[in-house]
N, C-alpha and C positions, 0 to 999 in steps of 0.2 A: 518400450515407453511408449506405444501408439496410445488412442485416446477412444476406449470404445464409444457406441452412439450414445450409450445408457449410463451413468454413474450416480451412485448413491448420495442424496443429502447429509448435511453433517448432522442432523437431528436422527436421521435413522441409522446413520454410521455411529455415530460417538455420543445417542443422544444429548445433544447442543440443544440450548436454550437461547433463543435469540429475539435479541431485543432490537431497534429502531429507535437511535438517538437524538437521530437531527437528521433534516431535511432542509433547514431555513436560516440561513445567518444573517440577522438584521434589517435586510430588505428583501421582500419575497422575489426577488431577481436574482437572487446572489444566492447560490447552492451551499452546501455542505457534505461533502464526499468524503472519501479513502483516509479515512482517519488513523491516527496513528497512537494507540495506548503507551503508557509508560507508565511504571513506577520507579520513582526515587525516597526514601528516609525522609528527605527535608520537604518534600509539596505532596507525596502521594501520590495515589492515580490521577494523571493528565492524560488528555486526549487532545490531540493536535486535528485539528480539521483544514483541511483546502476548501475553499470556495470562490466560485467561479461566476461570470455572468452567463454562462451557456452551461447546455449540459448534453446530454445521448438521453435519448426518449423513444417511445412506441412510436410510428408515424401517426396516429389519431391522437388530434390535436385535443382531444378529451383528455388524454391518459395523463394526470398530473396529477398523482398521490400526494395529500398535506402530510404533516408531519404526526405520526397516528395511526394513519392508515398503511400499513402493512403492504410491502409487495408479495405478490402472489408466489407462495411455492411450488407451482406447477406451470410449465410449461406447457400449454394447450395450443400453442399455434402453430396449426401443421406444416403454412408454406412460409417459407421463407416473403413472401409479398407482404405476409399478414404482419410480420414481425420482424425486424433491423433493430441491430444495438448497434452503431455506429455513429461516428460524429454529426449530429445535426444541432447544427449552433442556434440556439434559439435564439428569437428577434429581440431580445432586451439588450442588447451588445453597447445599447446607450451612444452618446451624439458621436464619439468616438469609434464608432461601430468596429471594433476591434476589441480579440479577446484576451481577458484578465484575470490573474487572479491574486487571492488574497488568503493570509490564514489567519485561521482563531484556534485557539486552545481557552479548553473549561475545565472542570475538577470531576470526576467522576467518580458515584459512589458506586463500589465493585458489590456489593450485595442486592442492592435495587437495579443497578445497571441502569441509572437515571442521571442525564450531565448537566451539569449548573455552572454559573460562573464564568459564561462564555464571553470570550475578551480577546478584540483583536492583537494579534503581536504586530505591534508598531517595528515594521522594518523599512523608516526613514532613513536612519542613518546606516543602516546594511546598503541600502542601495545606492545612497549619494556617493559613497564610497568606495563603490565598484567599479570599473574603467569605462564600465559596456554601461548606456543605457538600458533600464532591463522594464521597459513599456508591461510586458507580460507579466512581468515580476516571477518569481519559484512556483513550484508545486509538487503535489503528491511528498509532500514533507515526512522522513520517520523521526519521532521522538526518540531521541536515545539520550544515554549516561556514561561517557566517555572514561570514567573513574574518577574525574575529577570535575568536569563543567555538562550541564546539560545540555544539550547540541541538537540543530535539527539535519539531516541529512535531504538534501532535495534535489531536483533534477531545475537545471536553467535551458530556455529554448526561446533565443529571439530570434525570431527571421531576419536575416540578414546579416543579423550581427553574431550570431551564437546559433550557425544555420541548421546544427544536428544536436540533440539533447546532450547534457552531459551533467555531472553529479557536481554539486556541491555544498559545504559543510560550514554551519556557521553555528556559533555560541548562541545559547536563549536564558536571556535574565530575567527574574518571575523577583528578584528579592524587593521589589517598590509595591509588587501588587499587578503590577501593569506590564505584562510582558511584552522584552525588548530584544530584540534581534541585534548581533554584533556583526562585526566585519566576514566576509564572504570569501571561503577561499574556494574555487572550482580546480578540477581535476579533469585535466585532458585524456582522452581515452588512452589507457594504458599500451594497447596494441593495434590499433587503427583508426587513425583521426576522422573517417567515414563513418564508423559504429556511433548505432545509438546509443546512448549511457543512461539509463534509465531504471536499471533495478539493480544495485546492488546494496550488499546485505550487511547494515551496521551491526557491531558487535554491544549489546547493552551490558557496562561492566556496574553490576553491583552486590550489596553484602546478603542479598537474598539465596545465594549461594556461596560455593566457596571455589573463590576466584583460583583459576591458575595460571601460569604465564603465559599466557597471550602474546603472541608475535603479531598479529594483524588489527585490524580496522575493520575490515569489510570479507566479504564473499564477494566475490567480484565473478564466476562461472563456478559450474560446477570444475573442481579439481584447483580452481585458483584463489590464490586470496591476494589481499592489498596491502600496503602499509602505508599509512599516510606522511611519516614521517621519514619516509627514505623514498617515499613514489614510489615503490617497486612492488613488480608483480610477483608471486611465486606461485610455480606446481607444486600442488602437495601429492598429487596422486589421486589414488582410490577412482571410486565408479565415477563418470563424465556421463550422466545421462543427456540426451540431445534435448533443445526446444524447452529448459528449463529457465525460469526468471524468478529474480530474485522476489521476495515481498516483503515483510517487517521483519525487526531485527531479530537477532541470536540471543536467546535467552538462556540462561543456566538450568541444570537439573542437579540434583543431589548428587548423583555421580560421577560430576566433574564434565560429562557429557553437554551438549548445548542443543537447542530444538532451535529449529527456524518454518517457515510457512512459506511455499513456493507458489509459483503459479506457471501452468503452461497454455498459451494463448494459440487458439485454433480458430484459422481466417476458413470460412465456409466459402460457399458458389458468391458470384455475384448475384446482385438482387433488381432485376430490370423491371421498374415500374409500369404500368399501365399508362400514364403518360410518360412519352419518349422524350419528351422535354428534360426530364430527370436524369442526372448522372446517376449508372449505378454505384451502389453501395455494398462492399466487403458486409458477410455476415460473422461478429465475431462471436467467438464462447471462451470464456475462460475454466479452467479447472484446477483444484488446488490438491495438496499435498505437504504433511507434516512431515521432517525429514530431522533426523538427528544427524549430528556433526561431533567430532573430535577435537580436542584442544589445536590439533594443526588445521583443524579448517576441512577435515575429507569426510561426507557421507559414510556413514555408520547404516543407515535403514529407515524404511520411509514407509507414508501407510500409503492405503489405494487412496485411488485418484476421489473425488470429490465436491458437490456444491454445497453453496452456505444456503441461500432460497431461489434462485433461479437458474438457468440455463442457457445465460448470456453472459454481459458484462460485470464480474463481479472482481473487487482486489483486493486485497489482505495486506494492510502497511502497519498491523502492530500486534507484538504478543506479552502476554504477563501472567503472571500469576494471582491467583488468591483462596487463600487456603487449601483446597485439594481439589481447584478447577484452572485452567488455564482459559483468560480471556482473550480472545482473540476479536479485533478493531478491522471492519471490514468498509467499503463503498459498493454500490451497489447501481449499474447505468449513469453512473459520472455525476448521479442528483441525489442519494443518500446514505446516512453514516449507518452503522449498526454493529452491537457487539454479541459476539456468541460467549456464551458460558459454556466449556465441556469440561468433564472429568478427567483431568491430569490421566486416572487409571485407564481409561479408556483408548486414549492417545497411545501412552506406553505398551498395552496388551496388542493397539493395532501394528505397530512398528513392526517392521518386517524387514531382511535383508534386501537388497535392491536387486530385482532381476531387470538386465536390460536387455533382453529379449523382447 
């Protein structure tokens, strides 16, 4: 599972059509990124957006594309000194001077890939009933349906209170037209209290496919699943590739298997700036794969690696289907939201048995 220097983009590999759907929420200081798309019969196509008061960016101050200005599909920067993607928190953190998160949700038109009716998720009661003060707030939410309730699976990471990232889960009430979060359930690491937990993949249960009795709620790691009710981690066997991190939720296919998308993160060399007073940073790069799972959560097949629109920080947080297409929601540079529309048959034909060599 080594990562080559050059990987294709989704347009070349699958014929993907990609559209930027959001960059800012409400005020221009608050970004909209790492979206999660989800379809339910009651609400249609919804997209959950993470919004923060800081973002990743090119080190050049002028590089701040507005909504409608697509990010380049070419990585034309030859040296790390020209281009880095690591947390550069913009100086708009407000009077408190701390990083904060909010959640917004909107309705997607799947034929035009346009987002409308964006509203902030009211998390007041969610935070008030949580035993720890959530100043930073939940982040990187995956929107999914558990068969009974629309839910958000997210990450909590509060320095000094929850010092290591943990997965949480909360119901989302859309009945009044104003999205509102319910009580937050927090999950500790099932294997190691010091392990960062950010990338569990929830199972999206919907009548879009013929459901089977899936006995787990999350893919925890390759070869491992997690059951919420029993708080049990199960080793399910099958291929266990290294350096694989979860992405969007699992969605069902007509043949009874499930489709997911994962990412692999590469940390390249330290970047040392000409100004030696600046701390060196890592240059990060993410690549993605579609993966096919059986009802036990074992990996059956995978596609080749690919990027969406650039060769740096991208994160796919949601999957859905529309007619003969797969819709993938992803964020770029922790600052903008995009949807990729990909022919399902292209993905299925690209799936192949996993080679761990």
